[in-house]
C-alpha positions as CSV (number, residue, x, y, z in Angstrom):
1,X,12.3,1.6,12.2
2,X,12.7,2.6,8.7
3,X,10.7,-0.5,7.4
4,X,7.9,0.1,10.0
5,X,7.7,3.8,9.2
6,X,7.7,3.2,5.4
7,X,5.1,0.5,5.9
8,X,2.8,2.8,7.9
9,X,3.4,5.6,5.4
10,X,2.7,3.4,2.5
11,X,-0.7,2.1,3.9
12,X,-1.6,5.7,5.0
13,X,-1.0,6.9,1.4
14,X,-3.1,4.0,0.2
15,X,-5.9,5.1,2.4
16,X,-5.4,8.8,1.3
17,X,-5.7,8.0,-2.4
18,X,-8.3,5.3,-2.3
19,X,-11.3,7.7,-2.9
20,X,-9.7,8.8,-6.1
21,X,-9.1,5.4,-7.7
22,X,-11.9,4.0,-9.7
23,X,-12.4,0.2,-9.7
24,X,-10.6,-0.5,-6.5
25,X,-12.1,-0.6,-3.1
26,X,-10.4,0.7,0.2
27,X,-9.8,-3.0,1.1
28,X,-8.0,-3.7,-2.3
29,X,-5.9,-0.5,-1.7
30,X,-4.8,-1.7,1.7
31,X,-4.0,-5.2,0.3
32,X,-2.0,-3.6,-2.5
33,X,-0.1,-1.4,0.0
34,X,0.7,-4.4,2.2
35,X,2.1,-6.2,-1.0
36,X,4.2,-3.1,-1.7
37,X,5.6,-3.2,1.7
38,X,6.4,-6.9,1.9
39,X,7.7,-7.4,-1.6
40,X,9.5,-4.1,-1.6
41,X,11.6,-5.0,1.5
42,X,12.1,-8.6,0.1
43,X,13.4,-7.2,-3.2
44,X,15.7,-4.8,-1.5
45,X,17.1,-7.6,0.7
46,X,17.5,-10.0,-2.1
47,X,19.3,-7.4,-4.3
48,X,21.6,-6.7,-1.4
49,X,22.3,-10.3,-0.9
50,X,23.3,-10.7,-4.6
51,X,25.6,-7.7,-4.3
52,X,27.2,-9.0,-1.2
53,X,27.7,-12.5,-2.7
54,X,29.8,-11.1,-5.5
55,X,31.4,-8.4,-3.1
56,X,30.6,-5.2,-5.0
57,X,29.3,-2.0,-3.5
58,X,27.7,-0.4,-6.5
59,X,25.7,-2.3,-9.2
60,X,26.7,0.2,-11.8
61,X,28.7,3.4,-12.5
62,X,25.8,5.7,-13.5
63,X,25.0,6.6,-9.9
64,X,28.2,6.1,-7.9
65,X,27.8,6.0,-4.1
66,X,24.1,5.3,-4.3
67,X,24.4,1.5,-4.9
68,X,23.9,1.9,-8.6
69,X,20.8,2.0,-10.7
70,X,19.7,-1.4,-9.6
71,X,19.4,-0.1,-6.0
72,X,16.9,2.5,-7.2
73,X,14.6,-0.2,-8.7
74,X,15.2,-3.4,-6.6
75,X,11.8,-3.2,-4.9
76,X,9.9,-2.6,-8.2
77,X,11.2,-5.8,-9.6
78,X,9.2,-7.9,-7.2
79,X,6.4,-5.4,-6.4
80,X,5.0,-5.0,-9.8
81,X,4.6,-8.8,-10.6
82,X,3.1,-9.4,-7.1
83,X,0.5,-6.6,-7.7
84,X,-0.4,-7.9,-11.2
85,X,-0.9,-11.5,-9.7
86,X,-3.1,-10.0,-7.0
87,X,-5.2,-8.0,-9.4
88,X,-5.5,-11.0,-11.8
89,X,-6.7,-13.2,-9.0
90,X,-9.2,-10.6,-7.7
91,X,-10.6,-9.6,-11.1
């Protein structure tokens, strides 16, 4: 339910901020929101798989108990390149 709720909130936020973004249509914002949802989940699962394969709980010691710094940015690692490819393809 967290993934579904997060996906709905992400698409809702994209619809809310669409009128304030120049150069992007509402359609483009919805596509980008879907990319964020899909690749964000994929990045999180892939990073968790890497951590489990080497049997560690935290990926660093800066933020103990929170999975480390990598857990804070695991989705961004895949989302930003995917959005870049989409925008390059569209424009």
